[in-house]
C-alpha positions as CSV (number, residue, x, y, z in Angstrom):
1,M,-3.8,-5.9,-19.2
2,A,-7.1,-5.8,-17.3
3,P,-7.9,-5.1,-13.7
4,A,-7.6,-8.0,-11.3
5,Q,-10.9,-9.9,-10.9
6,T,-12.0,-9.0,-14.5
7,P,-14.5,-11.7,-15.4
8,P,-13.0,-14.5,-17.6
9,D,-15.6,-13.9,-20.4
10,I,-14.6,-10.2,-20.6
11,V,-10.9,-11.2,-20.7
12,T,-11.7,-13.7,-23.5
13,Q,-13.7,-11.0,-25.5
14,L,-10.9,-8.5,-25.1
15,G,-8.4,-11.0,-26.2
16,R,-10.4,-11.7,-29.4
17,E,-10.9,-8.1,-30.1
18,I,-7.2,-7.3,-29.7
19,A,-6.2,-10.2,-31.9
20,T,-8.5,-8.8,-34.6
21,V,-7.1,-5.3,-34.3
22,M,-3.5,-6.6,-34.5
23,T,-4.2,-8.1,-37.9
24,L,-5.1,-4.7,-39.4
25,P,-2.3,-3.7,-41.8
26,D,-2.3,0.0,-40.7
27,I,-2.1,-1.0,-37.0
28,R,0.8,-3.4,-37.7
29,A,2.6,-0.8,-39.8
30,R,2.2,1.9,-37.1
31,L,3.5,-0.5,-34.3
32,L,6.5,-1.4,-36.5
33,A,7.2,2.2,-37.2
34,L,7.2,2.8,-33.4
35,G,9.7,0.0,-32.9
36,S,7.3,-2.6,-31.6
37,E,6.9,-6.1,-33.0
38,P,3.3,-7.1,-33.0
39,A,2.9,-10.6,-31.8
40,D,0.0,-13.1,-31.9
41,S,-1.0,-13.9,-28.4
42,N,-3.9,-14.9,-26.1
43,P,-4.7,-14.0,-22.5
44,S,-3.1,-17.2,-21.1
45,S,0.1,-17.0,-23.0
46,F,0.4,-13.3,-22.2
47,A,-0.1,-14.0,-18.5
48,A,2.7,-16.7,-18.7
49,F,5.0,-14.2,-20.5
50,I,4.4,-11.5,-17.8
51,R,5.1,-14.1,-15.0
52,S,8.3,-15.2,-16.7
53,E,9.5,-11.6,-17.2
54,A,8.7,-10.7,-13.6
55,E,10.8,-13.6,-12.4
56,K,13.7,-12.9,-14.7
57,W,13.8,-9.1,-14.1
58,G,13.0,-9.5,-10.4
59,E,16.1,-11.7,-9.9
60,I,18.2,-9.2,-11.9
61,V,17.0,-6.3,-9.7
62,R,17.5,-8.3,-6.5
63,S,21.0,-9.4,-7.4
64,S,22.0,-5.9,-8.5
65,G,21.0,-4.4,-5.1
66,A,19.0,-1.6,-6.8
67,R,16.5,0.1,-4.6
68,A,13.5,2.4,-5.4
69,D,13.8,5.8,-3.8
């Protein structure tokens, strides 16, 4: 995640750096130990994932009638 309006070249650089870090065995092992599954991704596929999750969970929340207090 990055703030809205982050320049595309910065987003690309962050994506490359994160992808590099995610290949480090100690990082992968730590994430797995914490119950996370490290996944290969890039900024555009991550954005698509976030959009699809927001749609899916938004519909579930709307249909449940749940409200934030």
